[in-house]
N, CA, C and O atoms as a GROMACS GRO file, in nm:
protein
  292
    1UNK      N    1  -4.202 -10.634  -3.952
    1UNK     CA    2  -4.238 -10.772  -3.927
    1UNK      C    3  -4.115 -10.858  -3.900
    1UNK      O    4  -4.127 -10.967  -3.844
    2UNK      N    5  -3.998 -10.811  -3.938
    2UNK     CA    6  -3.877 -10.888  -3.913
    2UNK      C    7  -3.856 -10.909  -3.763
    2UNK      O    8  -3.794 -11.008  -3.723
    3UNK      N    9  -3.907 -10.816  -3.681
    3UNK     CA   10  -3.888 -10.827  -3.536
    3UNK      C   11  -3.970 -10.940  -3.476
    3UNK      O   12  -3.948 -10.979  -3.362
    4UNK      N   13  -4.066 -10.995  -3.552
    4UNK     CA   14  -4.151 -11.102  -3.501
    4UNK      C   15  -4.111 -11.239  -3.551
    4UNK      O   16  -4.167 -11.339  -3.507
    5UNK      N   17  -4.016 -11.247  -3.640
    5UNK     CA   18  -3.980 -11.375  -3.699
    5UNK      C   19  -3.833 -11.407  -3.675
    5UNK      O   20  -3.749 -11.318  -3.660
    6UNK      N   21  -3.805 -11.533  -3.671
    6UNK     CA   22  -3.668 -11.582  -3.659
    6UNK      C   23  -3.646 -11.679  -3.772
    6UNK      O   24  -3.715 -11.781  -3.781
    7UNK      N   25  -3.552 -11.651  -3.857
    7UNK     CA   26  -3.521 -11.734  -3.972
    7UNK      C   27  -3.644 -11.756  -4.061
    7UNK      O   28  -3.662 -11.864  -4.117
    8UNK      N   29  -3.729 -11.655  -4.073
    8UNK     CA   30  -3.845 -11.661  -4.160
    8UNK      C   31  -3.965 -11.735  -4.105
    8UNK      O   32  -4.068 -11.742  -4.172
    9UNK      N   33  -3.955 -11.792  -3.984
    9UNK     CA   34  -4.065 -11.866  -3.924
    9UNK      C   35  -4.120 -11.792  -3.802
    9UNK      O   36  -4.043 -11.730  -3.729
   10UNK      N   37  -4.250 -11.798  -3.780
   10UNK     CA   38  -4.306 -11.736  -3.658
   10UNK      C   39  -4.243 -11.798  -3.534
   10UNK      O   40  -4.210 -11.916  -3.532
   11UNK      N   41  -4.226 -11.717  -3.430
   11UNK     CA   42  -4.161 -11.762  -3.308
   11UNK      C   43  -4.267 -11.789  -3.201
   11UNK      O   44  -4.304 -11.698  -3.126
   12UNK      N   45  -4.317 -11.911  -3.192
   12UNK     CA   46  -4.409 -11.950  -3.087
   12UNK      C   47  -4.546 -11.885  -3.092
   12UNK      O   48  -4.576 -11.807  -3.182
   13UNK      N   49  -4.627 -11.918  -2.994
   13UNK     CA   50  -4.764 -11.868  -2.986
   13UNK      C   51  -4.770 -11.731  -2.916
   13UNK      O   52  -4.841 -11.642  -2.961
   14UNK      N   53  -4.696 -11.716  -2.808
   14UNK     CA   54  -4.694 -11.590  -2.734
   14UNK      C   55  -4.568 -11.514  -2.772
   14UNK      O   56  -4.458 -11.568  -2.773
   15UNK      N   57  -4.588 -11.386  -2.804
   15UNK     CA   58  -4.475 -11.304  -2.847
   15UNK      C   59  -4.462 -11.183  -2.757
   15UNK      O   60  -4.561 -11.118  -2.723
   16UNK      N   61  -4.341 -11.152  -2.720
   16UNK     CA   62  -4.312 -11.028  -2.650
   16UNK      C   63  -4.261 -10.931  -2.756
   16UNK      O   64  -4.160 -10.956  -2.822
   17UNK      N   65  -4.333 -10.819  -2.772
   17UNK     CA   66  -4.298 -10.724  -2.877
   17UNK      C   67  -4.278 -10.585  -2.817
   17UNK      O   68  -4.339 -10.550  -2.716
   18UNK      N   69  -4.193 -10.509  -2.881
   18UNK     CA   70  -4.180 -10.369  -2.840
   18UNK      C   71  -4.283 -10.286  -2.916
   18UNK      O   72  -4.353 -10.336  -3.003
   19UNK      N   73  -4.290 -10.159  -2.881
   19UNK     CA   74  -4.393 -10.072  -2.939
   19UNK      C   75  -4.378 -10.059  -3.091
   19UNK      O   76  -4.479 -10.050  -3.162
   20UNK      N   77  -4.256 -10.057  -3.141
   20UNK     CA   78  -4.235 -10.046  -3.286
   20UNK      C   79  -4.288 -10.169  -3.359
   20UNK      O   80  -4.345 -10.157  -3.468
   21UNK      N   81  -4.269 -10.287  -3.301
   21UNK     CA   82  -4.319 -10.410  -3.363
   21UNK      C   83  -4.471 -10.414  -3.364
   21UNK      O   84  -4.532 -10.459  -3.461
   22UNK      N   85  -4.534 -10.366  -3.256
   22UNK     CA   86  -4.680 -10.363  -3.250
   22UNK      C   87  -4.735 -10.265  -3.353
   22UNK      O   88  -4.831 -10.296  -3.423
   23UNK      N   89  -4.674 -10.147  -3.363
   23UNK     CA   90  -4.716 -10.048  -3.463
   23UNK      C   91  -4.703 -10.105  -3.603
   23UNK      O   92  -4.792 -10.087  -3.686
   24UNK      N   93  -4.593 -10.172  -3.630
   24UNK     CA   94  -4.569 -10.233  -3.762
   24UNK      C   95  -4.674 -10.339  -3.792
   24UNK      O   96  -4.727 -10.344  -3.903
   25UNK      N   97  -4.705 -10.423  -3.694
   25UNK     CA   98  -4.806 -10.527  -3.712
   25UNK      C   99  -4.942 -10.465  -3.744
   25UNK      O  100  -5.011 -10.511  -3.835
   26UNK      N  101  -4.980 -10.362  -3.670
   26UNK     CA  102  -5.109 -10.299  -3.692
   26UNK      C  103  -5.118 -10.228  -3.827
   26UNK      O  104  -5.216 -10.245  -3.899
   27UNK      N  105  -5.017 -10.150  -3.861
   27UNK     CA  106  -5.022 -10.076  -3.988
   27UNK      C  107  -5.011 -10.171  -4.108
   27UNK      O  108  -5.073 -10.146  -4.212
   28UNK      N  109  -4.935 -10.277  -4.096
   28UNK     CA  110  -4.925 -10.375  -4.204
   28UNK      C  111  -5.060 -10.442  -4.230
   28UNK      O  112  -5.091 -10.478  -4.344
   29UNK      N  113  -5.140 -10.456  -4.125
   29UNK     CA  114  -5.271 -10.519  -4.138
   29UNK      C  115  -5.384 -10.416  -4.148
   29UNK      O  116  -5.499 -10.445  -4.118
   30UNK      N  117  -5.348 -10.295  -4.191
   30UNK     CA  118  -5.443 -10.188  -4.225
   30UNK      C  119  -5.526 -10.138  -4.107
   30UNK      O  120  -5.647 -10.119  -4.119
   31UNK      N  121  -5.460 -10.118  -3.993
   31UNK     CA  122  -5.524 -10.056  -3.878
   31UNK      C  123  -5.468  -9.916  -3.861
   31UNK      O  124  -5.348  -9.894  -3.881
   32UNK      N  125  -5.553  -9.822  -3.824
   32UNK     CA  126  -5.510  -9.687  -3.788
   32UNK      C  127  -5.500  -9.681  -3.637
   32UNK      O  128  -5.598  -9.709  -3.567
   33UNK      N  129  -5.384  -9.645  -3.586
   33UNK     CA  130  -5.365  -9.635  -3.442
   33UNK      C  131  -5.424  -9.503  -3.396
   33UNK      O  132  -5.385  -9.396  -3.442
   34UNK      N  133  -5.521  -9.511  -3.303
   34UNK     CA  134  -5.588  -9.392  -3.254
   34UNK      C  135  -5.528  -9.344  -3.122
   34UNK      O  136  -5.508  -9.224  -3.104
   35UNK      N  137  -5.501  -9.435  -3.030
   35UNK     CA  138  -5.448  -9.397  -2.899
   35UNK      C  139  -5.348  -9.503  -2.853
   35UNK      O  140  -5.370  -9.623  -2.869
   36UNK      N  141  -5.237  -9.456  -2.797
   36UNK     CA  142  -5.143  -9.545  -2.728
   36UNK      C  143  -5.131  -9.490  -2.586
   36UNK      O  144  -5.091  -9.375  -2.566
   37UNK      N  145  -5.165  -9.574  -2.489
   37UNK     CA  146  -5.161  -9.531  -2.350
   37UNK      C  147  -5.084  -9.634  -2.268
   37UNK      O  148  -5.100  -9.754  -2.288
   38UNK      N  149  -5.003  -9.586  -2.177
   38UNK     CA  150  -4.926  -9.675  -2.090
   38UNK      C  151  -5.012  -9.721  -1.974
   38UNK      O  152  -5.104  -9.651  -1.933
   39UNK      N  153  -4.981  -9.838  -1.920
   39UNK     CA  154  -5.054  -9.889  -1.805
   39UNK      C  155  -4.957  -9.939  -1.699
   39UNK      O  156  -4.842  -9.974  -1.728
   40UNK      N  157  -5.004  -9.940  -1.577
   40UNK     CA  158  -4.924  -9.984  -1.462
   40UNK      C  159  -4.954 -10.131  -1.437
   40UNK      O  160  -5.069 -10.174  -1.446
   41UNK      N  161  -4.851 -10.209  -1.405
   41UNK     CA  162  -4.868 -10.350  -1.370
   41UNK      C  163  -4.925 -10.355  -1.229
   41UNK      O  164  -4.858 -10.314  -1.135
   42UNK      N  165  -5.045 -10.405  -1.213
   42UNK     CA  166  -5.119 -10.398  -1.086
   42UNK      C  167  -5.056 -10.478  -0.973
   42UNK      O  168  -5.081 -10.447  -0.856
   43UNK      N  169  -4.977 -10.577  -1.001
   43UNK     CA  170  -4.922 -10.662  -0.894
   43UNK      C  171  -4.796 -10.605  -0.829
   43UNK      O  172  -4.751 -10.657  -0.727
   44UNK      N  173  -4.741 -10.499  -0.885
   44UNK     CA  174  -4.627 -10.434  -0.820
   44UNK      C  175  -4.676 -10.362  -0.695
   44UNK      O  176  -4.791 -10.317  -0.688
   45UNK      N  177  -4.588 -10.350  -0.598
   45UNK     CA  178  -4.622 -10.274  -0.478
   45UNK      C  179  -4.502 -10.191  -0.434
   45UNK      O  180  -4.390 -10.214  -0.481
   46UNK      N  181  -4.525 -10.096  -0.345
   46UNK     CA  182  -4.419 -10.016  -0.288
   46UNK      C  183  -4.343  -9.935  -0.390
   46UNK      O  184  -4.400  -9.874  -0.480
   47UNK      N  185  -4.211  -9.936  -0.374
   47UNK     CA  186  -4.122  -9.856  -0.458
   47UNK      C  187  -4.130  -9.898  -0.604
   47UNK      O  188  -4.122  -9.814  -0.694
   48UNK      N  189  -4.145 -10.027  -0.629
   48UNK     CA  190  -4.152 -10.076  -0.766
   48UNK      C  191  -4.278 -10.022  -0.837
   48UNK      O  192  -4.272  -9.988  -0.955
   49UNK      N  193  -4.388 -10.014  -0.765
   49UNK     CA  194  -4.511  -9.959  -0.823
   49UNK      C  195  -4.493  -9.810  -0.852
   49UNK      O  196  -4.539  -9.760  -0.955
   50UNK      N  197  -4.427  -9.738  -0.762
   50UNK     CA  198  -4.400  -9.596  -0.783
   50UNK      C  199  -4.315  -9.574  -0.907
   50UNK      O  200  -4.345  -9.487  -0.988
   51UNK      N  201  -4.210  -9.653  -0.922
   51UNK     CA  202  -4.124  -9.644  -1.041
   51UNK      C  203  -4.204  -9.676  -1.167
   51UNK      O  204  -4.188  -9.611  -1.270
   52UNK      N  205  -4.288  -9.778  -1.159
   52UNK     CA  206  -4.369  -9.817  -1.275
   52UNK      C  207  -4.462  -9.702  -1.316
   52UNK      O  208  -4.481  -9.678  -1.435
   53UNK      N  209  -4.518  -9.632  -1.219
   53UNK     CA  210  -4.604  -9.517  -1.249
   53UNK      C  211  -4.525  -9.406  -1.318
   53UNK      O  212  -4.574  -9.342  -1.411
   54UNK      N  213  -4.403  -9.383  -1.272
   54UNK     CA  214  -4.317  -9.282  -1.333
   54UNK      C  215  -4.284  -9.320  -1.477
   54UNK      O  216  -4.284  -9.235  -1.566
   55UNK      N  217  -4.256  -9.448  -1.500
   55UNK     CA  218  -4.219  -9.494  -1.633
   55UNK      C  219  -4.334  -9.489  -1.734
   55UNK      O  220  -4.309  -9.499  -1.854
   56UNK      N  221  -4.459  -9.474  -1.687
   56UNK     CA  222  -4.571  -9.467  -1.781
   56UNK      C  223  -4.568  -9.340  -1.864
   56UNK      O  224  -4.643  -9.328  -1.961
   57UNK      N  225  -4.483  -9.245  -1.828
   57UNK     CA  226  -4.469  -9.122  -1.906
   57UNK      C  227  -4.404  -9.152  -2.041
   57UNK      O  228  -4.431  -9.084  -2.140
   58UNK      N  229  -4.318  -9.253  -2.045
   58UNK     CA  230  -4.244  -9.290  -2.167
   58UNK      C  231  -4.289  -9.430  -2.209
   58UNK      O  232  -4.256  -9.528  -2.142
   59UNK      N  233  -4.364  -9.441  -2.320
   59UNK     CA  234  -4.419  -9.572  -2.360
   59UNK      C  235  -4.317  -9.685  -2.370
   59UNK      O  236  -4.349  -9.799  -2.339
   60UNK      N  237  -4.196  -9.656  -2.412
   60UNK     CA  238  -4.096  -9.763  -2.428
   60UNK      C  239  -4.047  -9.816  -2.293
   60UNK      O  240  -3.986  -9.923  -2.288
   61UNK      N  241  -4.072  -9.744  -2.184
   61UNK     CA  242  -4.031  -9.789  -2.051
   61UNK      C  243  -4.145  -9.847  -1.970
   61UNK      O  244  -4.122  -9.907  -1.865
   62UNK      N  245  -4.266  -9.830  -2.015
   62UNK     CA  246  -4.383  -9.873  -1.941
   62UNK      C  247  -4.392 -10.026  -1.936
   62UNK      O  248  -4.349 -10.094  -2.029
   63UNK      N  249  -4.448 -10.078  -1.827
   63UNK     CA  250  -4.462 -10.224  -1.814
   63UNK      C  251  -4.577 -10.276  -1.898
   63UNK      O  252  -4.586 -10.396  -1.924
   64UNK      N  253  -4.666 -10.188  -1.941
   64UNK     CA  254  -4.778 -10.232  -2.024
   64UNK      C  255  -4.828 -10.122  -2.115
   64UNK      O  256  -4.809 -10.003  -2.088
   65UNK      N  257  -4.891 -10.162  -2.224
   65UNK     CA  258  -4.947 -10.067  -2.319
   65UNK      C  259  -5.090 -10.105  -2.351
   65UNK      O  260  -5.125 -10.223  -2.357
   66UNK      N  261  -5.172 -10.003  -2.370
   66UNK     CA  262  -5.307 -10.023  -2.422
   66UNK      C  263  -5.313  -9.945  -2.552
   66UNK      O  264  -5.287  -9.824  -2.555
   67UNK      N  265  -5.347 -10.015  -2.659
   67UNK     CA  266  -5.350  -9.951  -2.790
   67UNK      C  267  -5.491  -9.963  -2.847
   67UNK      O  268  -5.548 -10.072  -2.854
   68UNK      N  269  -5.545  -9.851  -2.887
   68UNK     CA  270  -5.675  -9.848  -2.952
   68UNK      C  271  -5.648  -9.826  -3.101
   68UNK      O  272  -5.588  -9.725  -3.140
   69UNK      N  273  -5.692  -9.920  -3.184
   69UNK     CA  274  -5.670  -9.911  -3.328
   69UNK      C  275  -5.799  -9.946  -3.400
   69UNK      O  276  -5.877 -10.030  -3.354
   70UNK      N  277  -5.821  -9.882  -3.513
   70UNK     CA  278  -5.942  -9.905  -3.591
   70UNK      C  279  -5.903  -9.957  -3.729
   70UNK      O  280  -5.813  -9.903  -3.794
   71UNK      N  281  -5.972 -10.061  -3.772
   71UNK     CA  282  -5.947 -10.121  -3.902
   71UNK      C  283  -5.990 -10.026  -4.012
   71UNK      O  284  -6.100  -9.971  -4.007
   72UNK      N  285  -5.902 -10.005  -4.112
   72UNK     CA  286  -5.936  -9.922  -4.227
   72UNK      C  287  -6.042  -9.992  -4.308
   72UNK      O  288  -6.044 -10.115  -4.317
   73UNK      N  289  -6.130  -9.916  -4.368
   73UNK     CA  290  -6.237  -9.975  -4.452
   73UNK      C  291  -6.194  -9.983  -4.596
   73UNK      O  292  -6.271 -10.030  -4.680
   0.00000   0.00000   0.00000
């Protein structure tokens, strides 16, 4: 959670987080992560879109993530 705060206060309404911060947020709030899948940014075209597709192999390099998580009972 330290990655989401600055000087102990939340940082704005919209947050850009890396995969570790998202996992931490979910597990701290009692979610089980079931699937993490990379996604391609649809507005890219040409060579940039090709590179983005290649980067989906490695979640930390992907332009987007889709995470399926289920709340623990």
